[in-house]
mmCIF file of the N, C-alpha and C atoms, coordinates in Angstrom:
data_MODEL
# 
_entry.id   MODEL 
# 
loop_
_atom_site.group_PDB 
_atom_site.id 
_atom_site.type_symbol 
_atom_site.label_atom_id 
_atom_site.label_alt_id 
_atom_site.label_comp_id 
_atom_site.label_asym_id 
_atom_site.label_entity_id 
_atom_site.label_seq_id 
_atom_site.pdbx_PDB_ins_code 
_atom_site.Cartn_x 
_atom_site.Cartn_y 
_atom_site.Cartn_z 
_atom_site.occupancy 
_atom_site.B_iso_or_equiv 
_atom_site.pdbx_formal_charge 
_atom_site.auth_seq_id 
_atom_site.auth_comp_id 
_atom_site.auth_asym_id 
_atom_site.auth_atom_id 
_atom_site.pdbx_PDB_model_num 
ATOM 1   N N  . MET A 1 1  ? 0.842   -1.179  0.000   1.00 0.00 ? 1  MET A N  1 
ATOM 2   C CA . MET A 1 1  ? 0.000   0.000   0.000   1.00 0.00 ? 1  MET A CA 1 
ATOM 3   C C  . MET A 1 1  ? 0.891   1.249   0.000   1.00 0.00 ? 1  MET A C  1 
ATOM 4   N N  . MET A 1 2  ? 0.409   2.282   -0.652  1.00 0.00 ? 2  MET A N  1 
ATOM 5   C CA . MET A 1 2  ? 1.174   3.513   -0.778  1.00 0.00 ? 2  MET A CA 1 
ATOM 6   C C  . MET A 1 2  ? 1.142   4.284   0.535   1.00 0.00 ? 2  MET A C  1 
ATOM 7   N N  . ASP A 1 3  ? 2.285   4.852   0.913   1.00 0.00 ? 3  ASP A N  1 
ATOM 8   C CA . ASP A 1 3  ? 2.284   5.640   2.135   1.00 0.00 ? 3  ASP A CA 1 
ATOM 9   C C  . ASP A 1 3  ? 1.655   7.012   1.881   1.00 0.00 ? 3  ASP A C  1 
ATOM 10  N N  . SER A 1 4  ? 1.307   7.723   2.950   1.00 0.00 ? 4  SER A N  1 
ATOM 11  C CA . SER A 1 4  ? 0.575   8.985   2.815   1.00 0.00 ? 4  SER A CA 1 
ATOM 12  C C  . SER A 1 4  ? 1.403   10.061  2.117   1.00 0.00 ? 4  SER A C  1 
ATOM 13  N N  . MET A 1 5  ? 2.721   10.007  2.229   1.00 0.00 ? 5  MET A N  1 
ATOM 14  C CA . MET A 1 5  ? 3.572   10.982  1.557   1.00 0.00 ? 5  MET A CA 1 
ATOM 15  C C  . MET A 1 5  ? 3.437   10.832  0.038   1.00 0.00 ? 5  MET A C  1 
ATOM 16  N N  . SER A 1 6  ? 3.413   9.613   -0.477  1.00 0.00 ? 6  SER A N  1 
ATOM 17  C CA . SER A 1 6  ? 3.269   9.373   -1.907  1.00 0.00 ? 6  SER A CA 1 
ATOM 18  C C  . SER A 1 6  ? 1.904   9.846   -2.404  1.00 0.00 ? 6  SER A C  1 
ATOM 19  N N  . VAL A 1 7  ? 0.858   9.572   -1.653  1.00 0.00 ? 7  VAL A N  1 
ATOM 20  C CA . VAL A 1 7  ? -0.483  10.013  -2.022  1.00 0.00 ? 7  VAL A CA 1 
ATOM 21  C C  . VAL A 1 7  ? -0.527  11.534  -2.056  1.00 0.00 ? 7  VAL A C  1 
ATOM 22  N N  . ARG A 1 8  ? 0.068   12.175  -1.085  1.00 0.00 ? 8  ARG A N  1 
ATOM 23  C CA . ARG A 1 8  ? 0.098   13.648  -1.036  1.00 0.00 ? 8  ARG A CA 1 
ATOM 24  C C  . ARG A 1 8  ? 0.818   14.209  -2.258  1.00 0.00 ? 8  ARG A C  1 
ATOM 25  N N  . GLN A 1 9  ? 1.888   13.569  -2.683  1.00 0.00 ? 9  GLN A N  1 
ATOM 26  C CA . GLN A 1 9  ? 2.620   14.019  -3.867  1.00 0.00 ? 9  GLN A CA 1 
ATOM 27  C C  . GLN A 1 9  ? 1.753   13.913  -5.122  1.00 0.00 ? 9  GLN A C  1 
ATOM 28  N N  . ILE A 1 10 ? 1.007   12.839  -5.221  1.00 0.00 ? 10 ILE A N  1 
ATOM 29  C CA . ILE A 1 10 ? 0.110   12.655  -6.369  1.00 0.00 ? 10 ILE A CA 1 
ATOM 30  C C  . ILE A 1 10 ? -0.970  13.735  -6.359  1.00 0.00 ? 10 ILE A C  1 
ATOM 31  N N  . VAL A 1 11 ? -1.590  13.943  -5.202  1.00 0.00 ? 11 VAL A N  1 
ATOM 32  C CA . VAL A 1 11 ? -2.639  14.955  -5.082  1.00 0.00 ? 11 VAL A CA 1 
ATOM 33  C C  . VAL A 1 11 ? -2.097  16.331  -5.449  1.00 0.00 ? 11 VAL A C  1 
ATOM 34  N N  . ASP A 1 12 ? -0.928  16.679  -4.943  1.00 0.00 ? 12 ASP A N  1 
ATOM 35  C CA . ASP A 1 12 ? -0.325  17.977  -5.251  1.00 0.00 ? 12 ASP A CA 1 
ATOM 36  C C  . ASP A 1 12 ? -0.081  18.138  -6.749  1.00 0.00 ? 12 ASP A C  1 
ATOM 37  N N  . ALA A 1 13 ? 0.429   17.095  -7.374  1.00 0.00 ? 13 ALA A N  1 
ATOM 38  C CA . ALA A 1 13 ? 0.717   17.167  -8.808  1.00 0.00 ? 13 ALA A CA 1 
ATOM 39  C C  . ALA A 1 13 ? -0.570  17.312  -9.626  1.00 0.00 ? 13 ALA A C  1 
ATOM 40  N N  . VAL A 1 14 ? -1.606  16.579  -9.245  1.00 0.00 ? 14 VAL A N  1 
ATOM 41  C CA . VAL A 1 14 ? -2.870  16.630  -9.977  1.00 0.00 ? 14 VAL A CA 1 
ATOM 42  C C  . VAL A 1 14 ? -3.541  17.987  -9.801  1.00 0.00 ? 14 VAL A C  1 
ATOM 43  N N  . GLN A 1 15 ? -3.445  18.569  -8.626  1.00 0.00 ? 15 GLN A N  1 
ATOM 44  C CA . GLN A 1 15 ? -4.060  19.877  -8.384  1.00 0.00 ? 15 GLN A CA 1 
ATOM 45  C C  . GLN A 1 15 ? -3.467  20.969  -9.273  1.00 0.00 ? 15 GLN A C  1 
ATOM 46  N N  . ASP A 1 16 ? -2.232  20.801  -9.692  1.00 0.00 ? 16 ASP A N  1 
ATOM 47  C CA . ASP A 1 16 ? -1.579  21.792  -10.552 1.00 0.00 ? 16 ASP A CA 1 
ATOM 48  C C  . ASP A 1 16 ? -1.959  21.635  -12.030 1.00 0.00 ? 16 ASP A C  1 
ATOM 49  N N  . MET A 1 17 ? -2.691  20.597  -12.365 1.00 0.00 ? 17 MET A N  1 
ATOM 50  C CA . MET A 1 17 ? -3.063  20.324  -13.764 1.00 0.00 ? 17 MET A CA 1 
ATOM 51  C C  . MET A 1 17 ? -4.371  21.022  -14.116 1.00 0.00 ? 17 MET A C  1 
ATOM 52  N N  . ASP A 1 18 ? -4.555  21.267  -15.431 1.00 0.00 ? 18 ASP A N  1 
ATOM 53  C CA . ASP A 1 18 ? -5.838  21.812  -15.875 1.00 0.00 ? 18 ASP A CA 1 
ATOM 54  C C  . ASP A 1 18 ? -6.901  20.714  -15.781 1.00 0.00 ? 18 ASP A C  1 
ATOM 55  N N  . LEU A 1 19 ? -8.169  21.108  -15.844 1.00 0.00 ? 19 LEU A N  1 
ATOM 56  C CA . LEU A 1 19 ? -9.282  20.176  -15.638 1.00 0.00 ? 19 LEU A CA 1 
ATOM 57  C C  . LEU A 1 19 ? -9.261  19.008  -16.625 1.00 0.00 ? 19 LEU A C  1 
ATOM 58  N N  . GLY A 1 20 ? -8.955  19.292  -17.882 1.00 0.00 ? 20 GLY A N  1 
ATOM 59  C CA . GLY A 1 20 ? -8.905  18.216  -18.876 1.00 0.00 ? 20 GLY A CA 1 
ATOM 60  C C  . GLY A 1 20 ? -7.857  17.172  -18.556 1.00 0.00 ? 20 GLY A C  1 
ATOM 61  N N  . THR A 1 21 ? -6.708  17.633  -18.138 1.00 0.00 ? 21 THR A N  1 
ATOM 62  C CA . THR A 1 21 ? -5.638  16.706  -17.770 1.00 0.00 ? 21 THR A CA 1 
ATOM 63  C C  . THR A 1 21 ? -5.991  15.937  -16.506 1.00 0.00 ? 21 THR A C  1 
ATOM 64  N N  . GLN A 1 22 ? -6.637  16.601  -15.551 1.00 0.00 ? 22 GLN A N  1 
ATOM 65  C CA . GLN A 1 22 ? -7.084  15.906  -14.338 1.00 0.00 ? 22 GLN A CA 1 
ATOM 66  C C  . GLN A 1 22 ? -8.038  14.774  -14.694 1.00 0.00 ? 22 GLN A C  1 
ATOM 67  N N  . ARG A 1 23 ? -8.925  15.019  -15.638 1.00 0.00 ? 23 ARG A N  1 
ATOM 68  C CA . ARG A 1 23 ? -9.870  13.959  -16.059 1.00 0.00 ? 23 ARG A CA 1 
ATOM 69  C C  . ARG A 1 23 ? -9.119  12.783  -16.673 1.00 0.00 ? 23 ARG A C  1 
ATOM 70  N N  . LYS A 1 24 ? -8.106  13.076  -17.480 1.00 0.00 ? 24 LYS A N  1 
ATOM 71  C CA . LYS A 1 24 ? -7.314  12.001  -18.085 1.00 0.00 ? 24 LYS A CA 1 
ATOM 72  C C  . LYS A 1 24 ? -6.602  11.184  -17.011 1.00 0.00 ? 24 LYS A C  1 
ATOM 73  N N  . VAL A 1 25 ? -6.066  11.867  -16.009 1.00 0.00 ? 25 VAL A N  1 
ATOM 74  C CA . VAL A 1 25 ? -5.390  11.171  -14.908 1.00 0.00 ? 25 VAL A CA 1 
ATOM 75  C C  . VAL A 1 25 ? -6.394  10.288  -14.166 1.00 0.00 ? 25 VAL A C  1 
ATOM 76  N N  . LEU A 1 26 ? -7.583  10.821  -13.913 1.00 0.00 ? 26 LEU A N  1 
ATOM 77  C CA . LEU A 1 26 ? -8.609  10.035  -13.225 1.00 0.00 ? 26 LEU A CA 1 
ATOM 78  C C  . LEU A 1 26 ? -9.006  8.819   -14.044 1.00 0.00 ? 26 LEU A C  1 
ATOM 79  N N  . ASP A 1 27 ? -9.228  9.000   -15.346 1.00 0.00 ? 27 ASP A N  1 
ATOM 80  C CA . ASP A 1 27 ? -9.565  7.864   -16.211 1.00 0.00 ? 27 ASP A CA 1 
ATOM 81  C C  . ASP A 1 27 ? -8.456  6.813   -16.201 1.00 0.00 ? 27 ASP A C  1 
ATOM 82  N N  . PHE A 1 28 ? -7.216  7.285   -16.253 1.00 0.00 ? 28 PHE A N  1 
ATOM 83  C CA . PHE A 1 28 ? -6.078  6.368   -16.213 1.00 0.00 ? 28 PHE A CA 1 
ATOM 84  C C  . PHE A 1 28 ? -6.048  5.591   -14.896 1.00 0.00 ? 28 PHE A C  1 
ATOM 85  N N  . ALA A 1 29 ? -6.223  6.313   -13.787 1.00 0.00 ? 29 ALA A N  1 
ATOM 86  C CA . ALA A 1 29 ? -6.192  5.671   -12.469 1.00 0.00 ? 29 ALA A CA 1 
ATOM 87  C C  . ALA A 1 29 ? -7.313  4.640   -12.341 1.00 0.00 ? 29 ALA A C  1 
ATOM 88  N N  . ARG A 1 30 ? -8.489  4.993   -12.806 1.00 0.00 ? 30 ARG A N  1 
ATOM 89  C CA . ARG A 1 30 ? -9.608  4.035   -12.764 1.00 0.00 ? 30 ARG A CA 1 
ATOM 90  C C  . ARG A 1 30 ? -9.306  2.812   -13.615 1.00 0.00 ? 30 ARG A C  1 
ATOM 91  N N  . GLY A 1 31 ? -8.659  3.020   -14.740 1.00 0.00 ? 31 GLY A N  1 
ATOM 92  C CA . GLY A 1 31 ? -8.304  1.905   -15.607 1.00 0.00 ? 31 GLY A CA 1 
ATOM 93  C C  . GLY A 1 31 ? -7.324  0.943   -14.971 1.00 0.00 ? 31 GLY A C  1 
ATOM 94  N N  . LEU A 1 32 ? -6.535  1.442   -14.039 1.00 0.00 ? 32 LEU A N  1 
ATOM 95  C CA . LEU A 1 32 ? -5.572  0.583   -13.350 1.00 0.00 ? 32 LEU A CA 1 
ATOM 96  C C  . LEU A 1 32 ? -6.239  -0.385  -12.389 1.00 0.00 ? 32 LEU A C  1 
ATOM 97  N N  . VAL A 1 33 ? -7.392  -0.016  -11.862 1.00 0.00 ? 33 VAL A N  1 
ATOM 98  C CA . VAL A 1 33 ? -8.037  -0.856  -10.856 1.00 0.00 ? 33 VAL A CA 1 
ATOM 99  C C  . VAL A 1 33 ? -9.237  -1.613  -11.388 1.00 0.00 ? 33 VAL A C  1 
ATOM 100 N N  . LYS A 1 34 ? -9.763  -1.234  -12.536 1.00 0.00 ? 34 LYS A N  1 
ATOM 101 C CA . LYS A 1 34 ? -10.908 -1.932  -13.110 1.00 0.00 ? 34 LYS A CA 1 
ATOM 102 C C  . LYS A 1 34 ? -10.429 -3.096  -13.963 1.00 0.00 ? 34 LYS A C  1 
ATOM 103 N N  . PRO A 1 35 ? -11.180 -4.182  -13.958 1.00 0.00 ? 35 PRO A N  1 
ATOM 104 C CA . PRO A 1 35 ? -10.820 -5.270  -14.866 1.00 0.00 ? 35 PRO A CA 1 
ATOM 105 C C  . PRO A 1 35 ? -10.987 -4.801  -16.313 1.00 0.00 ? 35 PRO A C  1 
ATOM 106 N N  . LYS A 1 36 ? -10.175 -5.323  -17.197 1.00 0.00 ? 36 LYS A N  1 
ATOM 107 C CA . LYS A 1 36 ? -10.257 -4.963  -18.605 1.00 0.00 ? 36 LYS A CA 1 
ATOM 108 C C  . LYS A 1 36 ? -11.508 -5.560  -19.225 1.00 0.00 ? 36 LYS A C  1 
ATOM 109 N N  . GLY A 1 37 ? -11.969 -4.917  -20.268 1.00 0.00 ? 37 GLY A N  1 
ATOM 110 C CA . GLY A 1 37 ? -13.149 -5.393  -20.969 1.00 0.00 ? 37 GLY A CA 1 
ATOM 111 C C  . GLY A 1 37 ? -14.393 -4.650  -20.534 1.00 0.00 ? 37 GLY A C  1 
ATOM 112 N N  . MET A 1 38 ? -15.530 -5.016  -21.092 1.00 0.00 ? 38 MET A N  1 
ATOM 113 C CA . MET A 1 38 ? -16.794 -4.398  -20.726 1.00 0.00 ? 38 MET A CA 1 
ATOM 114 C C  . MET A 1 38 ? -17.859 -5.470  -20.550 1.00 0.00 ? 38 MET A C  1 
ATOM 115 N N  . THR A 1 39 ? -18.865 -5.090  -19.795 1.00 0.00 ? 39 THR A N  1 
ATOM 116 C CA . THR A 1 39 ? -19.986 -6.010  -19.625 1.00 0.00 ? 39 THR A CA 1 
ATOM 117 C C  . THR A 1 39 ? -20.791 -6.028  -20.914 1.00 0.00 ? 39 THR A C  1 
ATOM 118 N N  . GLY A 1 40 ? -21.625 -7.020  -21.062 1.00 0.00 ? 40 GLY A N  1 
ATOM 119 C CA . GLY A 1 40 ? -22.504 -7.092  -22.229 1.00 0.00 ? 40 GLY A CA 1 
ATOM 120 C C  . GLY A 1 40 ? -23.391 -5.866  -22.328 1.00 0.00 ? 40 GLY A C  1 
ATOM 121 N N  . ALA A 1 41 ? -23.906 -5.409  -21.187 1.00 0.00 ? 41 ALA A N  1 
ATOM 122 C CA . ALA A 1 41 ? -24.784 -4.230  -21.177 1.00 0.00 ? 41 ALA A CA 1 
ATOM 123 C C  . ALA A 1 41 ? -24.029 -2.992  -21.634 1.00 0.00 ? 41 ALA A C  1 
ATOM 124 N N  . GLU A 1 42 ? -22.768 -2.828  -21.194 1.00 0.00 ? 42 GLU A N  1 
ATOM 125 C CA . GLU A 1 42 ? -21.964 -1.683  -21.630 1.00 0.00 ? 42 GLU A CA 1 
ATOM 126 C C  . GLU A 1 42 ? -21.696 -1.749  -23.132 1.00 0.00 ? 42 GLU A C  1 
ATOM 127 N N  . LEU A 1 43 ? -21.411 -2.939  -23.620 1.00 0.00 ? 43 LEU A N  1 
ATOM 128 C CA . LEU A 1 43 ? -21.160 -3.124  -25.037 1.00 0.00 ? 43 LEU A CA 1 
ATOM 129 C C  . LEU A 1 43 ? -22.395 -2.796  -25.859 1.00 0.00 ? 43 LEU A C  1 
ATOM 130 N N  . MET A 1 44 ? -23.566 -3.226  -25.377 1.00 0.00 ? 44 MET A N  1 
ATOM 131 C CA . MET A 1 44 ? -24.816 -2.936  -26.094 1.00 0.00 ? 44 MET A CA 1 
ATOM 132 C C  . MET A 1 44 ? -25.076 -1.437  -26.127 1.00 0.00 ? 44 MET A C  1 
ATOM 133 N N  . ARG A 1 45 ? -24.875 -0.742  -25.003 1.00 0.00 ? 45 ARG A N  1 
ATOM 134 C CA . ARG A 1 45 ? -25.077 0.711   -24.976 1.00 0.00 ? 45 ARG A CA 1 
ATOM 135 C C  . ARG A 1 45 ? -24.140 1.402   -25.956 1.00 0.00 ? 45 ARG A C  1 
ATOM 136 N N  . LEU A 1 46 ? -22.905 0.949   -26.003 1.00 0.00 ? 46 LEU A N  1 
ATOM 137 C CA . LEU A 1 46 ? -21.930 1.533   -26.912 1.00 0.00 ? 46 LEU A CA 1 
ATOM 138 C C  . LEU A 1 46 ? -22.331 1.296   -28.365 1.00 0.00 ? 46 LEU A C  1 
ATOM 139 N N  . ALA A 1 47 ? -22.758 0.102   -28.676 1.00 0.00 ? 47 ALA A N  1 
ATOM 140 C CA . ALA A 1 47 ? -23.169 -0.212  -30.050 1.00 0.00 ? 47 ALA A CA 1 
ATOM 141 C C  . ALA A 1 47 ? -24.333 0.670   -30.481 1.00 0.00 ? 47 ALA A C  1 
ATOM 142 N N  . VAL A 1 48 ? -25.285 0.887   -29.589 1.00 0.00 ? 48 VAL A N  1 
ATOM 143 C CA . VAL A 1 48 ? -26.430 1.743   -29.904 1.00 0.00 ? 48 VAL A CA 1 
ATOM 144 C C  . VAL A 1 48 ? -25.967 3.190   -30.072 1.00 0.00 ? 48 VAL A C  1 
ATOM 145 N N  . GLU A 1 49 ? -25.100 3.664   -29.179 1.00 0.00 ? 49 GLU A N  1 
ATOM 146 C CA . GLU A 1 49 ? -24.608 5.043   -29.247 1.00 0.00 ? 49 GLU A CA 1 
ATOM 147 C C  . GLU A 1 49 ? -23.832 5.299   -30.536 1.00 0.00 ? 49 GLU A C  1 
ATOM 148 N N  . LEU A 1 50 ? -23.112 4.309   -31.024 1.00 0.00 ? 50 LEU A N  1 
ATOM 149 C CA . LEU A 1 50 ? -22.318 4.475   -32.240 1.00 0.00 ? 50 LEU A CA 1 
ATOM 150 C C  . LEU A 1 50 ? -23.195 4.477   -33.488 1.00 0.00 ? 50 LEU A C  1 
ATOM 151 N N  . ASN A 1 51 ? -24.436 4.014   -33.360 1.00 0.00 ? 51 ASN A N  1 
ATOM 152 C CA . ASN A 1 51 ? -25.428 4.074   -34.431 1.00 0.00 ? 51 ASN A CA 1 
ATOM 153 C C  . ASN A 1 51 ? -24.914 3.438   -35.724 1.00 0.00 ? 51 ASN A C  1 
ATOM 154 N N  . PHE A 1 52 ? -24.510 2.178   -35.650 1.00 0.00 ? 52 PHE A N  1 
ATOM 155 C CA . PHE A 1 52 ? -24.039 1.471   -36.829 1.00 0.00 ? 52 PHE A CA 1 
ATOM 156 C C  . PHE A 1 52 ? -25.156 1.313   -37.843 1.00 0.00 ? 52 PHE A C  1 
ATOM 157 N N  . ASP A 1 53 ? -24.813 1.373   -39.129 1.00 0.00 ? 53 ASP A N  1 
ATOM 158 C CA . ASP A 1 53 ? -25.809 1.133   -40.179 1.00 0.00 ? 53 ASP A CA 1 
ATOM 159 C C  . ASP A 1 53 ? -26.035 -0.377  -40.306 1.00 0.00 ? 53 ASP A C  1 
ATOM 160 N N  . SER A 1 54 ? -27.105 -0.748  -40.995 1.00 0.00 ? 54 SER A N  1 
ATOM 161 C CA . SER A 1 54 ? -27.489 -2.165  -41.107 1.00 0.00 ? 54 SER A CA 1 
ATOM 162 C C  . SER A 1 54 ? -26.398 -3.015  -41.732 1.00 0.00 ? 54 SER A C  1 
ATOM 163 N N  . GLN A 1 55 ? -25.735 -2.500  -42.763 1.00 0.00 ? 55 GLN A N  1 
ATOM 164 C CA . GLN A 1 55 ? -24.677 -3.263  -43.428 1.00 0.00 ? 55 GLN A CA 1 
ATOM 165 C C  . GLN A 1 55 ? -23.535 -3.553  -42.456 1.00 0.00 ? 55 GLN A C  1 
ATOM 166 N N  . SER A 1 56 ? -23.146 -2.555  -41.671 1.00 0.00 ? 56 SER A N  1 
ATOM 167 C CA . SER A 1 56 ? -22.066 -2.766  -40.703 1.00 0.00 ? 56 SER A CA 1 
ATOM 168 C C  . SER A 1 56 ? -22.452 -3.803  -39.667 1.00 0.00 ? 56 SER A C  1 
ATOM 169 N N  . LEU A 1 57 ? -23.703 -3.745  -39.202 1.00 0.00 ? 57 LEU A N  1 
ATOM 170 C CA . LEU A 1 57 ? -24.173 -4.736  -38.228 1.00 0.00 ? 57 LEU A CA 1 
ATOM 171 C C  . LEU A 1 57 ? -24.154 -6.134  -38.824 1.00 0.00 ? 57 LEU A C  1 
ATOM 172 N N  . ASP A 1 58 ? -24.577 -6.255  -40.090 1.00 0.00 ? 58 ASP A N  1 
ATOM 173 C CA . ASP A 1 58 ? -24.544 -7.557  -40.761 1.00 0.00 ? 58 ASP A CA 1 
ATOM 174 C C  . ASP A 1 58 ? -23.110 -8.076  -40.876 1.00 0.00 ? 58 ASP A C  1 
ATOM 175 N N  . GLU A 1 59 ? -22.178 -7.170  -41.215 1.00 0.00 ? 59 GLU A N  1 
ATOM 176 C CA . GLU A 1 59 ? -20.774 -7.563  -41.328 1.00 0.00 ? 59 GLU A CA 1 
ATOM 177 C C  . GLU A 1 59 ? -20.216 -8.012  -39.980 1.00 0.00 ? 59 GLU A C  1 
ATOM 178 N N  . MET A 1 60 ? -20.590 -7.314  -38.912 1.00 0.00 ? 60 MET A N  1 
ATOM 179 C CA . MET A 1 60 ? -20.133 -7.710  -37.576 1.00 0.00 ? 60 MET A CA 1 
ATOM 180 C C  . MET A 1 60 ? -20.687 -9.081  -37.206 1.00 0.00 ? 60 MET A C  1 
ATOM 181 N N  . GLN A 1 61 ? -21.971 -9.295  -37.499 1.00 0.00 ? 61 GLN A N  1 
ATOM 182 C CA . GLN A 1 61 ? -22.587 -10.584 -37.180 1.00 0.00 ? 61 GLN A CA 1 
ATOM 183 C C  . GLN A 1 61 ? -21.891 -11.699 -37.952 1.00 0.00 ? 61 GLN A C  1 
ATOM 184 N N  . GLN A 1 62 ? -21.576 -11.453 -39.224 1.00 0.00 ? 62 GLN A N  1 
ATOM 185 C CA . GLN A 1 62 ? -20.877 -12.449 -40.037 1.00 0.00 ? 62 GLN A CA 1 
ATOM 186 C C  . GLN A 1 62 ? -19.492 -12.742 -39.463 1.00 0.00 ? 62 GLN A C  1 
ATOM 187 N N  . ALA A 1 63 ? -18.777 -11.696 -39.055 1.00 0.00 ? 63 ALA A N  1 
ATOM 188 C CA . ALA A 1 63 ? -17.442 -11.888 -38.478 1.00 0.00 ? 63 ALA A CA 1 
ATOM 189 C C  . ALA A 1 63 ? -17.516 -12.699 -37.190 1.00 0.00 ? 63 ALA A C  1 
ATOM 190 N N  . ILE A 1 64 ? -18.528 -12.420 -36.370 1.00 0.00 ? 64 ILE A N  1 
ATOM 191 C CA . ILE A 1 64 ? -18.713 -13.186 -35.135 1.00 0.00 ? 64 ILE A CA 1 
ATOM 192 C C  . ILE A 1 64 ? -19.021 -14.640 -35.464 1.00 0.00 ? 64 ILE A C  1 
ATOM 193 N N  . ALA A 1 65 ? -19.901 -14.843 -36.435 1.00 0.00 ? 65 ALA A N  1 
ATOM 194 C CA . ALA A 1 65 ? -20.269 -16.208 -36.824 1.00 0.00 ? 65 ALA A CA 1 
ATOM 195 C C  . ALA A 1 65 ? -19.050 -16.981 -37.315 1.00 0.00 ? 65 ALA A C  1 
ATOM 196 N N  . GLU A 1 66 ? -18.219 -16.318 -38.118 1.00 0.00 ? 66 GLU A N  1 
ATOM 197 C CA . GLU A 1 66 ? -17.021 -16.984 -38.626 1.00 0.00 ? 66 GLU A CA 1 
ATOM 198 C C  . GLU A 1 66 ? -16.022 -17.267 -37.504 1.00 0.00 ? 66 GLU A C  1 
ATOM 199 N N  . ALA A 1 67 ? -15.902 -16.346 -36.571 1.00 0.00 ? 67 ALA A N  1 
ATOM 200 C CA . ALA A 1 67 ? -14.938 -16.522 -35.490 1.00 0.00 ? 67 ALA A CA 1 
ATOM 201 C C  . ALA A 1 67 ? -15.358 -17.621 -34.525 1.00 0.00 ? 67 ALA A C  1 
ATOM 202 N N  . PHE A 1 68 ? -16.636 -17.709 -34.260 1.00 0.00 ? 68 PHE A N  1 
ATOM 203 C CA . PHE A 1 68 ? -17.119 -18.664 -33.263 1.00 0.00 ? 68 PHE A CA 1 
ATOM 204 C C  . PHE A 1 68 ? -17.847 -19.842 -33.874 1.00 0.00 ? 68 PHE A C  1 
ATOM 205 N N  . GLU A 1 69 ? -18.093 -19.809 -35.163 1.00 0.00 ? 69 GLU A N  1 
ATOM 206 C CA . GLU A 1 69 ? -18.725 -20.866 -35.934 1.00 0.00 ? 69 GLU A CA 1 
ATOM 207 C C  . GLU A 1 69 ? -20.155 -21.172 -35.528 1.00 0.00 ? 69 GLU A C  1 
ATOM 208 N N  . ARG A 1 70 ? -20.659 -20.566 -34.464 1.00 0.00 ? 70 ARG A N  1 
ATOM 209 C CA . ARG A 1 70 ? -22.063 -20.764 -34.066 1.00 0.00 ? 70 ARG A CA 1 
ATOM 210 C C  . ARG A 1 70 ? -22.555 -19.495 -33.421 1.00 0.00 ? 70 ARG A C  1 
ATOM 211 N N  . ILE A 1 71 ? -23.551 -18.918 -34.030 1.00 0.00 ? 71 ILE A N  1 
ATOM 212 C CA . ILE A 1 71 ? -24.171 -17.739 -33.450 1.00 0.00 ? 71 ILE A CA 1 
ATOM 213 C C  . ILE A 1 71 ? -25.672 -17.982 -33.266 1.00 0.00 ? 71 ILE A C  1 
ATOM 214 N N  . ASP A 1 72 ? -26.146 -19.135 -33.782 1.00 0.00 ? 72 ASP A N  1 
ATOM 215 C CA . ASP A 1 72 ? -27.573 -19.447 -33.764 1.00 0.00 ? 72 ASP A CA 1 
ATOM 216 C C  . ASP A 1 72 ? -28.168 -19.514 -32.363 1.00 0.00 ? 72 ASP A C  1 
ATOM 217 N N  . ASP A 1 73 ? -27.384 -19.926 -31.373 1.00 0.00 ? 73 ASP A N  1 
ATOM 218 C CA . ASP A 1 73 ? -27.909 -20.096 -30.030 1.00 0.00 ? 73 ASP A CA 1 
ATOM 219 C C  . ASP A 1 73 ? -27.996 -18.788 -29.246 1.00 0.00 ? 73 ASP A C  1 
ATOM 220 N N  . LEU A 1 74 ? -27.464 -17.713 -29.801 1.00 0.00 ? 74 LEU A N  1 
ATOM 221 C CA . LEU A 1 74 ? -27.500 -16.433 -29.114 1.00 0.00 ? 74 LEU A CA 1 
ATOM 222 C C  . LEU A 1 74 ? -28.861 -15.778 -29.288 1.00 0.00 ? 74 LEU A C  1 
ATOM 223 N N  . PRO A 1 75 ? -29.338 -15.054 -28.269 1.00 0.00 ? 75 PRO A N  1 
ATOM 224 C CA . PRO A 1 75 ? -30.611 -14.353 -28.421 1.00 0.00 ? 75 PRO A CA 1 
ATOM 225 C C  . PRO A 1 75 ? -30.475 -13.247 -29.461 1.00 0.00 ? 75 PRO A C  1 
ATOM 226 N N  . GLU A 1 76 ? -31.569 -12.954 -30.152 1.00 0.00 ? 76 GLU A N  1 
ATOM 227 C CA . GLU A 1 76 ? -31.537 -11.873 -31.130 1.00 0.00 ? 76 GLU A CA 1 
ATOM 228 C C  . GLU A 1 76 ? -31.427 -10.539 -30.393 1.00 0.00 ? 76 GLU A C  1 
ATOM 229 N N  . ILE A 1 77 ? -30.505 -9.713  -30.828 1.00 0.00 ? 77 ILE A N  1 
ATOM 230 C CA . ILE A 1 77 ? -30.261 -8.430  -30.205 1.00 0.00 ? 77 ILE A CA 1 
ATOM 231 C C  . ILE A 1 77 ? -30.421 -7.347  -31.256 1.00 0.00 ? 77 ILE A C  1 
ATOM 232 N N  . ASN A 1 78 ? -31.216 -6.331  -30.954 1.00 0.00 ? 78 ASN A N  1 
ATOM 233 C CA . ASN A 1 78 ? -31.424 -5.236  -31.887 1.00 0.00 ? 78 ASN A CA 1 
ATOM 234 C C  . ASN A 1 78 ? -30.396 -4.146  -31.604 1.00 0.00 ? 78 ASN A C  1 
ATOM 235 N N  . LEU A 1 79 ? -29.401 -4.028  -32.462 1.00 0.00 ? 79 LEU A N  1 
ATOM 236 C CA . LEU A 1 79 ? -28.362 -3.037  -32.293 1.00 0.00 ? 79 LEU A CA 1 
ATOM 237 C C  . LEU A 1 79 ? -28.729 -1.706  -32.938 1.00 0.00 ? 79 LEU A C  1 
ATOM 238 N N  . ASP A 1 80 ? -29.886 -1.653  -33.596 1.00 0.00 ? 80 ASP A N  1 
ATOM 239 C CA . ASP A 1 80 ? -30.314 -0.406  -34.232 1.00 0.00 ? 80 ASP A CA 1 
ATOM 240 C C  . ASP A 1 80 ? -30.892 0.574   -33.233 1.00 0.00 ? 80 ASP A C  1 
ATOM 241 N N  . GLY A 1 81 ? -31.085 0.156   -31.993 1.00 0.00 ? 81 GLY A N  1 
ATOM 242 C CA . GLY A 1 81 ? -31.620 1.040   -30.953 1.00 0.00 ? 81 GLY A CA 1 
ATOM 243 C C  . GLY A 1 81 ? -33.111 1.272   -31.090 1.00 0.00 ? 81 GLY A C  1 
ATOM 244 N N  . GLU A 1 82 ? -33.777 0.484   -31.879 1.00 0.00 ? 82 GLU A N  1 
ATOM 245 C CA . GLU A 1 82 ? -35.234 0.654   -32.069 1.00 0.00 ? 82 GLU A CA 1 
ATOM 246 C C  . GLU A 1 82 ? -36.018 -0.235  -31.142 1.00 0.00 ? 82 GLU A C  1 
# 
């Protein structure tokens, strides 16, 4: 565990940064403690937010099918956000 002097040094350094840089430091720090990857729900929200067109969704489904050789058992998911 980090001693209080080290934590104080980090806090002091971050306080001297502009807000945008502070956010980047916070995102980086959170990334160090969070497991890599995303939950299915996070992935679905991201897919909807990115608003993929139908052709792109079809291409993704095909790539998944080829990679895993079976996609038939998966529930149908509407990535169009409708």
